N, C-alpha and C positions, 0 to 999 in steps of 0.2 A: 747206529748200532755200535756197541763196544768193540774196539779193534785190538787184537792181541797179535804180537809178532814173536814167533819162536825162531831161535837161531842156533844151529848146530852144524858142524862140518860133516857129520856122519849121516848119510842118507837114510840108513835103517833107523836111526834114532828119530829123525824128523818124521818118518813114516809111522813109527810107533806112537809118537805124540799126536799125529793127525788122527790115528785110529782111537786113541785114548780120549781125545777131546771131541770126537764126533757127536756125542750127545749134546754138546753145547752150541752147535752150529746155528740154532735158532736164536740164541742170545748173543753170541760173540761172532764177529767177523775175524777169521784167523788166517794169517799168512805165515809162510815158512821160508826161511832164508838159510842158505848153506855156508855163508861167510859173513864177516863183519861188513865188508864192502857192499855186498848185496843188500844187507839190512839197511845200511845208510841210504842206499839208492831208493829202497822202498819207502823209507821214512821221508825222504825229500819230496816224494809224490803225495804222501798222506801220513801225517804223524800218528803214532799208535798211543793207545791209552796205557798199555802194559807191554813190556818186552821181557821175554824169558830167554836168557842166553847161556850157552855152555861157556865154561871157563877157558879151556885150552883149545885154540883153533889156529890153524896156520895163517900167517900173514898178520892177523889182528886178533889178539887174545880178547876174551870176554871182558876183562876189566878195562882194556883200552877202548873197546866198543862202548861200554857203558859210560866211560869218562867223556867220550865224544857226545853221547846222547844227553848226558847231564848238562853239558854246555849248550847244545843246540835245542834240545827239547826237554827242559827241566820238569815240565808237568807230567812227563811219561814215568810211570812206575817201573822201577828197574829191579829185576830178579835174576840172580845167578843160580843156575842149576848145573851142578858138576859133581863128578866122582873124584875129582882131583883133591889131593890132600897136601900139596906142596905149600907149606906155611907162607913162604914169601909171596907167592901169587895170591893166596887167599887174603893176606893182609892188605895187598894192593886193592882188593875189591871192597874193603870195608868202607872207604870213603865215597865209593861210586854206586854201590849196590844197596838197595833198601833192605833186601833180605837175601840170605844165602840158603839154598835148598840143596840137600845132598842126594846124589844118585846112588842107588836106584831110588826114584821117588814115585810112589804109586799115584795113579791118576786122581784118586780122591783127594790126596794131600795137595797135589798141585792145583787142582780145581779150587779147593778151599782157600789156598793162599792167594790165588788170583782174585777170587770172589771177595775175599776179605779186604784186599787193597782197593778194589773197585767200590765197595760199599762205603769206604771211608770218605769218598768224594762228597757224600751227603752231608758231611760235617761242615763243608766249606761253602761260603756264600758267593765265591767267585773263582773263576779259573786263574785269575791273577795270583790268588793265594796259593794255588797248587804249584804255580811256577816259582813263587817265593820259597816254598818249602822244598821244592825239587832241587834247588841249587845247594841245599845243605848236605854236606858229607859227614862231617863231625861238628860238634858244637864247641865253641871256645869257653874255657873255664875262667873263673875269676883269677886274675894274675897271682894274688896271694895264695890261693888254693893250689894253683899250678906249681908255684915255686915250692910249696910245702911237700907235694907229692914227689917232685924231683929230688929234693933234699932227703926225704924219707928213703927213697929207693936207692940212694947212694950210700946209705949207712949200712955197715956190715951187720949191725944188730937189729935192722928193721924187721918188723913182724907183720903178719897178715892183719892183725888187729889194728896196728898203727896205720897201715895203708887204707884199710876199710874205713877207719874213722875220718880220714881226710877226704876220701872220695865221697863218702856218704853225706858230707855237708855241702857238696857242690852239685847243683842241678845238672850242669853240662857233663861233668865227669860221671855222674850216676847214670844219665841217659846213655852216654857212650859205652860204658862198660857193660850195662845190662843188655844193650843191643848185641854187643860182641859175644858175650858168654852164652846167650840164648840162641845164637845162630847155629845152624846144623853143623858147621865146621868143628865146633868144640864138642858136639855130641852129648850134651847133657841129657840124661834119661828123663828127667822131669824138669819143667821150667824152673829156673833159678829166680827166686822172688825177692832176695835181699842182697844188699851190697856186700855184707859180711860173707855170705855164701859164694857170691860171685868172685870175690878176691881169693877166697880159699880154694875155689875150684880151679881158677887160672894158675895160682901160685905166683910168687913174687918175680920169678925169672921171666915168665910170659908177660906179666904185667909191665915189667921194666921194658921189655921189647916193644910192647904196644905204645908205651908212653914216649920212650926215647927214639926207638928205631922207626916207628910207623906213624908218629904224630896223631895217634888216636885221641890223646889228650893234648890240648894246646892252650896256652894262655892267650887271652884276647882283651885288649883295652883300647888300642889306638883306633880300631875301626868301628867302635861303638858310636851310636847316635849321641850327639852332644847332650850332656846332662844326664845320661844314663850310666849307672854304675853297676857293674857285675857284682861288686862286693856287697852293695846294698841288697841286690836280688838274692845273692847267696845267703845273707843273714836272714832276710824275710822268709825265704823258702825253708831254711832250717827251722826257724821258729814255728812256722806253720806245720811242718812235719811233726815236731815235738808236741804241738797243741793237738793235732789230729790223733796222734797215738794216745795222748793223755785222755782225751774225750772218749775214744774207743774203749779204753780200759775202764774208765769211769762208768760207761754204759754196759760193761761186762760183755763186750763183743768177743767173738772167738779170736784165738791167738793169730790165726792166719789173717783175719781182718785187721787186727792191730798192726801187723807187719805191712799190709797193703796200705793202711792209712799213712804210715810214715813215708813209704816210698812215694805215694801219690802227693804227699805234702811237699817233698823235695822237688818233685817234677811239675807241680801245678802251674808254675809261671814260665815253663821252658819255652813257650811260644814268644815270650818277650825277648829271650836271647836270640831267637831267629830274627825277629824284627829289628832289634838294636844293632845286630852285626851284619845283616844282609840287606835290609831294605834300602837304606841310603846309599850304600856302596855299590850295589849291583842292579837294583831294579827301579828305583825312583830317584835318579840323580837330581831332579829338579825340586824334590820335596824338601820342605824346611824341617828342622828338628821338631818343631811343634806339630807339624803334620804327621811325622812319623810316630811321635808319642801318642797322638790322638788315634791313629790307626792301630797302634799297638794295644792300647787300652780296649778298643772296640773288638779286636779280632784275635788277641793272643790266645784265648782259650781254644778256639777252633783250630788255630795254626799249630799249637802245641799238641793237641790231641791227634791231629792228622799226622804230624811227624812221628809221634810215638806209635801210632797204629801202623804206619808204613814200616817202621822198624820192628814190628812184630811183638809189641808189648801186649800184655793180656787185656782183654776187653774191659774188665772192671776199672783198670787204671786209665785206659783211654777215655772211657765214659766219664769217670770222675773229673779228669782234667777238662774235658769238653764242657761239662755242666757245673763247674764249681762256682759259677756266678748265677746259675739257674737250676738248683738241685731238684726242683719239682719236675723237671723234664727227664730226669734219670729214671731208669727202670728199677723195679723192686719196691718192697714195702719197708716201712720203718725208716730208721736213720741209715740211709744208703751211704756208700763210700763217697759219692758226690756231696751228700748232705754233711758228712763229717768234714770234708774238705772245705765246704762253704763256711761252716760255722767256725772252724779253726782259722781260716783266712781272715774272716771278719773280726774275730776276737783279737787276733794279733795286730791287725790294722788299727783297731780301736785302741788297743793298749799302747801301741807305738806312735799313734797319731800320724801314720804315713798313708799315702795313697789318696788322691783327690776323690772326694765323694764317698769315702769308706763309711762314714757315719750315716749316710743317707740310705744305705742298703742293709745295715745290720741294726737290730737282730732278726730281720726277716720274719716278722711276727706271724704272717699267714702260713709260712712254711712250717715253723715250729709249732704253732697252735694246731695245725692239722695233724701233727704227730703226737700232740699232747706233751711236748717237751719244752715249752716256753719257760716253765718254772725251773728248768734245769740249768739255765744260763748262769745264774749266780754261782751255782755249784761248780760249773765248768771253769768260770773265771777264777774262783777261789783255788781250784786245783792247779791252774796254770800259775797263779801268783805264788803258790807254795814252792814252785820250782825255782824261783828267783830269790 
């Protein structure tokens, strides 16, 4: 049975949670701890699938507890539930909490958040992958992109558009900022779906604090698997995003889908960042670089989708990333977001002659024939060629 651990130092809050979650007792095994120390003692006896912790507690704050759990039990999904609005404490939780939920939080919202994270496990083929993703707090950006955003934010004439342009080209920066801006701490009334809006919503001062003061963005190169380049991934992801947006426009899809297509394109290989920067260093010290690359190619889609889902990204983005190599498994009729992503990824690989085996899987004739779109490929290719 699924095990959930709730942690709060206020007895009345724990009792209220117990009453609110009573209807889930047939599906979830729930325990309640009144301190971080008590929670760790319970976990030592039996690890939990999900932990929901208050932020401010005596002795051990919520972010300290989750940091310890991240290290000891990385496969456990970590949620912060707090009415606290102290920016310093909240910023500390960004690297250790998968999601931040604000008090008061009604029982339906809390149940939905827990259920959604649990459902994501179905994307993974092994518990080892859950542990791999569980160690991730923030993702490292391509060094060039990281230096660009630092330089930009130090300029007195920097604009929101300048910052958004740099961030929107890097998969890790995009994932990090979208996670932050859509957390309950920032209180957006509607989900923020584009980097432009995310940067505008945060403002340059807050963005600067996140980049410089709290390491939400960081450059990463030295700890990558041998032969892996964040810069190459950065360029491929950007080109895939442009291609997905171009194809969506060519097929006259709604404006919201066009925006989703670009965002999904930037993020579609984010699982490779997880593998390249975490696998060899922390989880598979005996693995060769070739082994890591092989595992990356086999599992990066599910790993990336699982991470984005844990971080609260919308289901269409999560599904598109999960199935961008197998779009027929995605939900919906017609050219789905996963289908757009698949075609864009393959066209870019074909054009740039990168990625082992890319030519073997494109143009996915059965998938496109089934949609009656196989004859659109030359038109899409021409539209992309016109951009260069």
